[in-house]
N, C-alpha and C positions, 0 to 999 in steps of 0.2 A: 274298063272299070275305073272309077274315079280314084285318083291318088290322094289320100288324106295325109300323107307324110309331109311334114313341114320341117325346115331347118330349126335347130335349137333356138329358143328365144332367150329373153333376159327377164330378170325380175329383181326387185328391190324390196328388202324387208325393213320396215321401220317399226319402232316399238310403240307407236301411238295410232289411234284410230283417225278417221278423217278430220283434217283441220284445214282452215283456209290456206295455210302455207303449203300443205300437201297438194291441194287443188291447184294452187298457183303454179307450183313446180311441174305438175302433170301437164297443165295447159301450155305453159311457156317453154318447157324444156323437154319433157319426155315424149309427148305426142309428136312434136316436130322431129325428134330423133328417131322414133320407132315407126312413123307412119308408113314407111315403105313396106313393112311387114304385112300391112292390111291389103296390099294390092290383090292378093289371091281372092279376096271376098268380092271385089267389084263385079266380076261377071255374073255372080249369083244375085246381085241386088240392084244393079243399075236399071232405072226405069225411064219412061218417056218424059217425066217431069221430076222436079226436086221432091215434091210431096210423095210421088209414087216410089221414088228411090228410098226416101226416109221410111215409108211404110214397109218396104221390102227389107230394109236394114233392121228395123225393129223385129219383124217376123223371123228373119234369119238368126238373129241373136237369141231369141227365145227358143227357137227350135234346136240350134246347134250347141248352145252353151248352157249347161245346168247352172242354176243360181245357188250360191252357198256363201254365207257370211264368213269372213275370215275369223280365226280364233280370237277371243277377247284379248285385248292388249297387244295384238300383232296386226300389222297391215302389210299384206303381200301384194305389191303392185307389179302387174304382169305386162310384158309386151304382147302384141297380138299373137305372135308365134307361141309364146308361153301359155297364153290363154287357150289357144287351140290344143296344146298338149294336155292342159288340165281341164278340158271342157266337160268330161264326164264326171269328174270329181266335183266340179263347180267353181265358179269365179264370182267375185264380189262386184258391187256397183261401179267402183272406180275402174275395174277392168273392162266392163261393158262400155263405159264412157271413153276409154282409150281406144277400143276397137272402133266405135262409132265415129269419134272425131278424127281418127286416123284415116278411116275409109273416106270420109267427107273431104279431108285434106288432100288425099290422093286424087279425088275427083275435082279438086280446085275450089272447094267451098270452105270459107272460114266458118267457125261455129263458136258456141259459147258453152263453157263448162260451168254449171251452176251447182253450188253446194248450199244445202238448206238445213235449217234447224226447225224441227217440229215441236220444240218445247223442252227437249232434253239434251241440248247440246247439238253440235254439228253432226248430222247423222247420215246424209244421203247426197250422192252426186249423180247428175245426169246431164244430157246434152240438149241444147236448143240450136236450131239453125233456121234463120229467117222466120222466127215465130213458131216453128214446128217443134214439138217436144218429142224426144226419142228416149224412152226410159224402159228398157226390157224388164226391169223388176216389176213394173206396173202391168196389170192384166189388160190395160187399155192403151191403144196407140194415141199419141198426141194428147196426153193427159198428165197433169201434175196436181198433186194434193196441195191443199192450202198449208202455208208454213208461217212460222213466227218471224223469220228473217232469212235473208239470202245474200250470197255474194256471187258475182259473175266474173269469169276469167275468159278472155277471148283467146281462141286458138287461131293464130294468123296463118296465112298460106305461105309465108316466108319461113324457111327452115331455121331452127334455133340452134343454140349451143348444146354441148353435151349435158345430159341430165345428171350425170354422176357427180360433177363438181357442185351442182346446185343442191344435191342431196346430202352433202357431207355434214350439214348441221342438224339434219333430222333423221338420218338413217344410214344404212350401210349398203353399198353397191355389191351385188353378187352376180357373177356370171352364171348363166343358166345351163347347168347340167345337173341332173339329179345327184350325181356323185359329189359335185362341188357343193351343192345345196346342203346335203346331209353332213358333209365334212365341216362346213362353215358353221352350221347351226347346231350340230351335235344331236344327241338323243332326242331332245324335245322336238326338233323339226322332223326327225324320222318318225316319231310317234304321230305327229300331226299328219304327215303324209300317209302313214298306215291307216289312220282313222278315216281319211278321205277315201282311200281305196276300199276300206271296209264298207263305208257308206255306199259307194258306187256298186259294190257286189251284192250287199245284203239289204240295202234300202233303209228307210227311216226306222221302221219297226224292228228290223233285224238287228241293227246296231244297238238299239235300246235293250233288246233281249240279251245281247251279249254283255252289256253293262250290268244288268240285273244279275246275271249268272256270276259275273266276276265279284260283285258285291256280296252275293250269297256265300261264295267261297271265303271271302275275307271275314265276314261276320261270323260264320260258323267256326272259323279258326281263331276268333277273338283277336284279330289283328287290330292294334290300337291305331285308329284313324280319326282325325278331327274333320270338321266340316270343310275346311280349306283343302285338305289333302284329297278328300273325296271329289270335290269340285275340280281339282286339277286332273285327277284320273279321268273324270267324265269329259273334260275339255280336250285334253291332249291325246288320250287314247281312243276316245269314242266320239269326239266332235260334238258333244252335248254341252251347250253353253248356258242355258237358262238355269239359274240356281234353284228356282222352284221345281223345275222338272227333275233336276238331280235329286232334290230332297224327296220327292214323291217316288221316284224309281228306287231310291235307297230304302225307303220305307216298304215298298213292295218286296224288296229282297229280304228285309227283316221279317215280313209276314210269312214268306216261304220257309225261311229257316225255323221260325217259331212253330209253324204248323208241323214241320217234320219232327221237332222235339215233342210236341204235344201228342203226337200219335205213335210214340215209341212203344212197341208191343210189350216190352219187358220192364217197364217202370211204373211205379205207383203214382197216384196223383201227387203225393208229397214229393216224390223223386223228380217228377216232371217239373213241378213248381220250382223246386230248388235250382234245377238246370236253367229255367227261364229267368230266375232272379240273377243268377250268375251271368247269363248272356246279357241281360238288360244293363247290368252294372258295367259291362265292358263296351256298351253300345255308344256310338257317336251321339253327341247332343244335336238334335235335329232343329235347333232354333233357327228360324228364318221367318221374318215378318214381311210379307209382301202385301200389296194392296188387296190382293184376293184373299190371303189368309186372314187379314184383319177384318175384311168384310164378312167372311164366313166363320171367323173364329175357329180355324181348322187346327185342332190339336188332337192327335190320336192317343188312345189309351195305352199305357205301359203294358207290355205283353204279360207279365205275371198277373196283373189285375184282370186283363182281358180273359186269360185262361180260367181264373177262378170264377169269374162271372158265368162262363160256360159250364163249369162244374156245378155251380149252384143250380143252374137251370136244367141239369141233367143232359146237356148237349154232348158231353164227352162219352156218354154211354152208347151213343150211336144206334139208337132205336131206328130201324130203317123206315118206318112209316111216319115218323114225325117230321114236321116242317117248322122252320125257324125264320124269324124276320129280323133284319138289321136295317132300319130306315134311314140312317145317316152313316153309311158304311165306310167312308174314307177309302183306304186301300185294303180293308178287310181284316184288320187286326182283331176285332171283337169276335170274329167267327172261327178263330184258330182251334178251339176245342172240338169243333164238329167237322163234318164233311161238307165241302162246298155244295155238293149236289142237293143237300137238304135245306140250303139257305136261299131265301129271297132277299136280295140286297138292293138298296136304293142309294143313289148319290147324285147330288145336283151339280157337282163340280166335274167338268168334262175330263180333265186330266186323270182324276181319281177314278171316275167311272170307266174310262178306257182301261185302266189297270185291273179293275174288277172283272171286266169282260174276258180277261185272259185266264181266269182262275177256275172256270168250270162251275159257276153257281147255277142254281136252278133257274133263276131269272135276275136280270139286272135292269132296274128302271132308273129314270132320271127325273123324278117328280119332286115337287115341293112338298116335303113331308109335314110342313106346318099348316097346310091348307086343307079345306074340306074335300078338295078333289083327290087328295092322297087316298082316302078311304075308298073312293069310287074307283081309283086306278088299281088298287090292290084288293081283289075280291076274296082271297084265301083267308082263313082264320088259322092262327099259328099256335103251336104247342109251347113255344117260348119266344119272347121278345127280348132283344139285347141291344142296348144303344147308348151312345155317348153323344147326345145332340150338341150343337154349338151353343156356347154360353153367350147370351146377349139379352138386353132389355128390349121390349117391344115399344114402338111408338104408341102413344095413347090411342090413336085411331085403329090400331091393330089388336088391342086387348080383346080377349074372347071370354065369354061367360059360359061355364058348364054347371048346370044345376044350381045356379046361384053363386058359384065360386068364380070370381073374376081373376083371370090368368093374365099376368103382365110380363112374363119373361119367355123368350123364345124356347129355351131348353125345357121349361115347364110345359109349354104348349105342345112341343113335339113329342114329349114323353106321353102326354095324354092321348094324342092322336095315335101313337103307336100302340098303347094299351087297348084302345078300342078294337084293334085287330087281333088281340090275344084271345084264345079260347077261355071259357069260364074257369076251367081247371088248369090253365096254363101257368107258366112261371115267367118272371121278368127280372132282369137285372139292368138297372138304369143309373147312369152317372149324370149328376147335375152340378152346377157350379156353386161354390161358397159353402159355408158352414152354418148350421142352425144355431140360433141364439134364443134364450128364454127370458121371460120377464120375472119379476119377483115372486109371482104366484106359481112359477114352474110351467107356464104355458109358453108355447112358441111365440116369439116376439110378434106383435101385431104387424100386419103388412102382407106382402105378396107371398112370403114363405109360409106363413100360417095358412093362408087361403089354399095354396097348392098342396101342402102336406095334409091338411084336413080333408081336402077332396080325395086324396089317395086313401087315407084311412077310412073314409066313409064308403068308398066304392070297392076297395080291394083288401085282401088279407096281406097286410104289410108285415113281413117277418122282421125286418131290421132297416134302419137308416144309419149307415156307417160314415162317420166323419173321417176323412183321410187327409193327412198333411200334404201340402203341395210339394214338398221335397220328393215324395215318391213319384211325382209326375215330371220331374225336371228334365229328364233326358229326351222327352218328347217335344221340347221347345217352349215349355211354360212351367210355372210353379204355382198355379192356382190351387187353392184349397178346393176340395171336391167332396161330394156326398155320393155314396153308393147305396141305392135303394133296392131292396130285395123283396119281391112280391110273389106270393104263392096263391094265386087264384083270385077270382072276382067274387064279391059278396052277392048273395041272392037278392038282398034288398039293401039299398044304400042306408047306412046308419053309422053313428059314432064319429069321434074326432080323434086327433092325435093324442097319445097319452101325455101326462105331465112328465117333466124332466126327470130322468133317472141317470145313474152313473153310466150304465151301459150305453145309453144314447149320447151322452155328453162327452164321453172319452174320445179324444182324437187319436186315431191309429197312426203311429209314427214310424213303423217299420214293417217290412214285408212279413216277418215272422208273426207279428201281432195281427196283421191282416189275414193271414192264413187261418189262424186260430179263430178269429172272429167270424169269418165266413163259414168255416167248417161247423161252428156251433149251429148254423142255420141250414145245413145240408141235411134234409130229411131222407130217411131210408137209404142212407149211403152205406154201401157194403164195405165194411172195414177190411175184409179179406181180399178186396179187389186189387190184385198185384201189390199187396202191402204185407210186409213181414209181421210176425207176431210182435217182435220188439217195437217196430214202428207203430203198430196199432195200440199197444199198451202205453207207449210214451205219449201218443197223441191223446188217448183217452184221459191220461193223467193231467195233461195240460188243460184239457177242457174242464175237468172237475175243478181244478184250481181257479180257472177263470169264472166258473159259475159261482163258486164260493165267494170270490172277490166281488162280483157284481151284486150278489145277494147281500153281502156285508155292507157295501157302500149304499145300497138302496134302502136297507133296513138295519142301520147300525144298532148294536146292543144298547139297552138303556143303562145309564149310570146313575148312581145315587150320590147326592151331595149332602 
């Protein structure tokens, strides 16, 4: 039986990522010092020619050593023995380079350590020998990607000086034993090591599931965490380093907590809503603008608004035969009032779509919901449509005309495409960007908003368009002003336009209490006794009467005599 036990190796922890100084020290000091540890590899890789040996060495490294990027802000540089010890948890590119150059050195070959910049700083290190590229991070042997700049450092066949002295200016030398490592680096290093072990045991997806469960626990307990604290938990305890992935997984945890509150069996709609407002106000601000989020304008709906949108559509009543559509679903926040098995959800972003696939929806698709192909790809007609499409202007070449109405914004286009899939007696709750403005005659200001809203009023029974202050949106990573459109069925024959300005339409809702009252004015056939006490019912009915009187007074003020 093959003996896989090796003597303890060495490693060096430095507080910075790959730099030319790091590469130079590895090439001129550490590889000559550590190369003897690679001798055990030679019988497995030595071929009849240098190229065959290099190919064998490339294949051996890819087979025996998992690849894993070191935690952000830390660079763990391993000797060959230490890499062997850590091979299942994973090693980084400079560790591969040390193994390869050390093996070649023991075989009598000088080599070159190349550090490259792909456009975002010095990022990667690999080995060349007599023109042959050996980079186990790449899926191809003897291949290197194009780069913006490079620096090369020769690994000579003559042994060098001790690497520890060379590293005093950029890092700290640590003798390799796990006990010494943990003692020197403390709890942070122990967590990093535990995260690697968790990854090796449970795999990529398993680790992310553990992180989501941990965040659910903290969110439900209203633990005060900011974005930085969450990213540190993800990095050091779960080995998840991509900030955008951390954001999306955190939002998935929020969705799961919100859904559990929304389906509490002993609470009224008002009681659930108040719990969600309380949770939302304790929630971490999810602000993060990556190139992807800017491109897709990915901002999710605050959970209290998402829940009330579901209530307006009757989704919370859980009629078992009904089917619902969310065509730009994100991580699923708009679906929390209902059961996933009744929802058909669509999401073009892969990371978010992967999160949706874990939640038990009836169907998850990855279609462009702004295109005509979306209607072809989704053949069901839905009892309710609920959506918060991305806010963005369309390029002129992408403008689309519906029955003479020219649509110029992406959110307007996606809303219309979604409504095409609603049953004639279905309901819809749709969020679009911005606030409506009116001209001196009380008409919606001429332009794209007038065209879109007139289209809606001519084709659908529009119950309300609610202007919501952007501050209610701020914890989802933006503070855009928004409008919530409530639709109760399709007109038999297209006719009519948007009404002239009145107080109810022009008032900006600035608090969650106001939003609740405004939406509940539009909830038809809502059973006030549904898990609601008599006192709650009477209080809500009184508030609605006051609001109706207020709207009536502002729209038709009493005449005065002069």
